[in-house]
N, C-alpha and C positions, 0 to 999 in steps of 0.2 A: 449431416452436419453436428458441431460439435454443441452448438445452441440447440439444435433440436433435442441428442439426446439428454442434455440438463434437464430442458423443458418438461421430458417425459419422464424424468426421473422425480422431478419438482408435482408431477401430477398436474402439468400445468399442458394449455392449448398455446402452440405458436405457430403462427400463421403470416405467410409472405404473399402480398400481391406485387408483380411486376408488370409494368406496362412501359415498351419501348419509345423512350424519348422522352418519358415523364418520370423513370424514375421507380423506388421501390418502398412500398410502406409494411413496416411490421408490427404486428399486436401480438400481446402475448396477454392470456387469460388464465387466472389461477386463481382457487381457492384458499383463502388465509384465515386461522382462526384470530377474531380478535379478543386482544388480551389487553386488559385493565391496565390503564397509565396512571403515572404520577404527575405527570408535566405540566398539567395545569394548574394541581395542588398544590402552588406555590404560595404558603402565608404570606412569605416577608414581598413577594411583588404584586404592586398596587398602582395600575398605570390609568386610574379612572379621572376620566376629562383632561388626560394629559394630551396636547393635539400634536401628532406626529405625522411629518411627511417622509414618507419612503421613496428612494431613487435607487433604482438598482439598473443593471444593463440587459437584463433579461425578465421579460412582465412576469413570469411563473414564479420566480426568486421572491420579484419584488411582494406579489400577490400573495406569497404563504406565509411572509413576514407581515404582512396587513392585518391577515386572520389572526394569525399569531397575537397580535399585540391586540387587536379588538376582543381577543378572547379574554384577555386580561385586562377588561376596562378602557384601553384608549381611544381615542379619537384617531385614529389611523386612514393616511389615505397614501394610493400610491402617486407618486409626482414623474411626470415624464423626465427623462432626462436633461432634456433643452429648456425645461420650463424652470423659471427662478421660483425660489421658495418664499413662505411665507416667513415674516421675521417673528411673528407669534407664535410659532410652529418648531419644535425640535426636529432636525433633520438627521435620519438616519442613510450615510450612505455607505451602499453596497460595492467595495473595490474591488475589480478582480485583475490579472495580470494584463488583461488587455482593455481595461478601461484607466483613465486618468481622474485622479480627486481632483473637484472643481472646487471652487471658491463656494463659500455658503454666507448667508446674510446674518444669520445668527447662531445659537448652539447648533453644534453637530457633532454625531455619534457616528466614525466610521468603522465599520465593519471588513475584517482584513483577513485571508488565512492563514496571514503570519503576527495577526494579534493574539495578544492573551487574553484570559478566560478574567485576568483581573484588568480591567479598564486604567488605560495609562494617556496623562494629558500630554500632549503635542501641541506644536505651533499650526497644527491645522483641525486639530480638536480631540474629542475621546476616542482613543484607538481599541478596537475590541477584538475577539473573537468572533470570525463570521459562522461558524459551525455551531457556536455554543448559543441557543437562543435564549437560555436564562441569565446568561450573563450579559445579552443584549437585553434585555428587559432590565436588569437592573440597575445596566448602567444608563437606561432612559428616565426611570424613575428617579436615581439618584440626582441626575443633570437636572430633572423638574423641578426636583426639590432643592436643588443647590447648594447639596454635600457632596463630599469627594467622594467617588465608588469603592466600596469595600472590595474585600477578598470573596469573589463568588464561591459561594457552596458548592460547585459543581468540579472545582480543585479538587483532583483523586489528591486522598491521605497515601501520605507513605505505605506502603504493604509490604509484607514479610519478607525476607531473604529467603530465596529459596536452598537448601541445604543440598545440594548435590553435587557427585563428581560427575562429568559429563564425557564421553567421548563422542567427538563429531566428525565423522570421515564425508569428506564435501571436495571433490576436485577442484571445483571452479573457484578459483582465490578472490575475487569479490565475494560470492555468497559466503564460502568459508570466513571472511572477515566480518561481513555483515552479520551473522549468526554467532557470532565469537562476540563481538558488541552487545546484539542481544540478551544474550544468554548471561553476561556478565553484567549487565544492567536489572538483570531478576536475580541477582548475587548467585550466579552458577558457577562453579569452578571446570574449566573446559580445559580439553587437552584435543588438539586439532591433527586431522590426518587427511593428505592429497587422497587417497585411494581406500579400497577395500585390503591391499595387501598388507599396506602400511597402517591403517586402522587396527591390526591384528596384533601387529608388532606392538604397536604402545598399548593394545590388552593385555599382551603377556606382559609389559612390564609396570603395569599399574594396577588400582582397585576403583572401578567403578559402579556409578548407581544405576547408568541409565547410560544405550547410545543412540544416537541420531547420526542416520547414514542419508546420504542422497543416493537415490535409484538408482541413475543411469552414471556410473563412472567405468574409467577404461582398467583394463588389466583385472579387477575385480570388482564388480557393482553390488548396489546394494542386497540385492536379492541373494548372491554369492556370500556374500559378507555375512547378511542373518544366518545361514544354513551353518558357516562352520563357525560362528560365534554360538549357535543352538546347540553344536556338540561339544563346545568347551563351559555353557553353563547356559543349561535349559530353561533358567528362570529371570536374566537377565530383561530390563524391557527394552523394546526398540521402538526406535520410531522411525517411520521411512518419509521424506523430505521429496517430493517430485512437482513438476509446472506441469504434469497430465492431471485434467482435473476428470476423466474420465470413470467410471464406474470400476471399468476393467481393471484399472492399475491398482484400484484400491485393495479390489479383492483379490490381485496376484500378493500384493504387499502382505496381506493377512495369512496366504495359502503360504508362504514359505517361512511364516513364522513371527512376523512382525506384530507387535500390538497395537499399533497404530501408525496412521499415514496422516499426513501432512501436504498442502497444495501452496505453491509460493503464488505470491510472496507471503512470508508468514508475519502475524500484528506479534507486537510484545502481548497483548492479552490473550491470544492465541495460542503464544507458547505459552505463556504462566497456566493458562488453567489446563492445557496438557500435562505440563510435569509437575501439576501439586498434586496428582494422583498418584505421584510414583515419591514424595516427599514422607522423608522419614517422622521429621517433624521440622517446625519452622523456627526463626530465631525471633525476635521481638524489633531488632534494629530494620531501620528500613535500608531498600534495596539501594544503590546506588544508580541513580538517573541522567544517562546520558542523554544530552542535549540533541544530539541527533536520533536517536531513538524515541525519545518522550515529545518533541515536536512532530507537529503531524502534517506540518504546511510543505508542501510541494517545492523541488529544487526550481522546477519550469512550470510556472502558471499552465504555458499552453499543454504540456505533455504529462503532468501531475505527479511527478518522479517526487519519491525522499529527498530530502536533504542528506547529503553526504559530508564528511569531515574531510577538510583540507588532503591527508593522508588517504583517505577512501577514495578521494575524488580521483588524485592520481593514477592509485591503483588500478581502478575502474577503466581510466584512460587506456593505462597500458596493458591490461588485460584484453581489453577489447581489439586494441593494435594489434596486437599478436592472433587472436584467435580469427581475425577478419584477414589476416594476411596468409593464414594458414587454410580459412575456406576458399579463399582465391586461389589457391594453387593446385588446392582438390579439385577444383570446377575446370580450370585449367588441364588438367591432369584426366578429369572423367572420372574421377574416383569417388563414387557414391556412398561409398561408407564410412572414408574418412569427412566429407564433407556433411553428410547428416551429422555426424558429431560433435562438430565446431559449430555446425547451425545451432544444435542442441546447448552447447554451452553458451551461446550468444544469446540464446533465448531466456538462460535462464537468469543470465545477467540482469538481461531488461525487464524479466517478471520480478527480480530482488527489487528492484530500484522503482516499482509499480508505473515503469514505462509502457504502458498498457498497447498504445495503437503499434508500437515497434514489437514487444513483445509478441502480440499476435500476428501480426506478420511473418516473423521468426515462426510461429509455431508451425501456422499454414503451409510455410517451406518444409519444416520438416516432417508433416504429417505426407504432403506429396513425395518426397524424398523415398520415405518409406514404403510407401504404396506402390511407388513407380522408379526404376534407376531415370537416370539422367539422360533424358532427349535433347533435340537442338531446340525445341520452342521452352524446357521447363530451363534451360542453361540460359537464357536471354531473359526470363522473368527472374532467376535467381542472381543473374550479374546484377539486372536494377536494385533488385532488394540490397546487395552487398554494396553498392553505390552509394544507397540513401542513407546506408550504416554508415559509410565511412564519410558523409556529411555530417551526420550527427556528431561522430569523433572530433570533426573538422570544428567545428561550432562550439563543443563542449573544450579542446584546448584553446582556442581565441576567445575562451569565457561566455559566453552567449548562452549557456545552458546552466552556468553553475552559479549557485545562488548566493546571493550575496549576502553579507552581514554574517 
């Protein structure tokens, strides 16, 4: 399986114990180096003798926060969700998409996925980002001291703009536009192509510092495009992008002449780190930061999706609707080759927006189709998957999976 192969690549041991009627238990053992960190060495954080009650939907999350706060000197303890809090203690409330915020008797700090590192005062209390432990600690300290929270030191400082002209070849319109937004957020000048053949035309029309290409595209895929570009320019950096995390895929990318390969979904930090190696120089002007790219909150808490702008949301829906329709037609006609190409496109769309469960389901379907042609049993399973995805799109149209605000 993919998980087993990934474990082997990391030198780990993955074990599965399964009992009929009881379920399965998975355990992963791996050795990792201990890296000295500076998280606790925050001289500006002092929570000594501060009483804090932590309320969280999951005990493990709450206990982890209690341990951190105690390490900074606080008298912190986990508070059951149903138990009333002490007025003399500050309540740290962890609110997720599946939990509702409750009333508090005294001062309260609310940690949410959509909160900011710089705490904001609301009618409910102080709201802060749940993923920034320093920001949470600073907010608690400042509430205890009766001072307004200041800008968190963990807020990233503006980074230099990347001076690159980049040609992007990507057949999926959703992936294409999201990658364009991400690159422009890094200060990159972007030229788009819908497939390898169009990329060659764009190449002949301009001058580019770097090429980013999807690996699997119709007409001329990323491998073929790389070979053609290497004939035209042996030195231009070429980066492959794929939804396949298997080592063989990466080795194939390098064999055909690519300089590097990245696995979807791509984060801004990954893109910046990769592209910086090919920057001739940088300017001091900060890169424009798009809210949709800079924010790390999900568009849907249950699925873990990234936030899409209204325009991207509409494009995402229309693209999925078309791809699902074509996949359904291919399934009816028993056309395995066409079906797997559309399942791959759908897989890429969900992977790009971090819809992990849906992307995994599509990936399993894609692998099954590549291993074996359609048969009555697999057709039933694929039909069920397509129906599931149609349901997701219907919910998006109705607004259930659309990020508010």
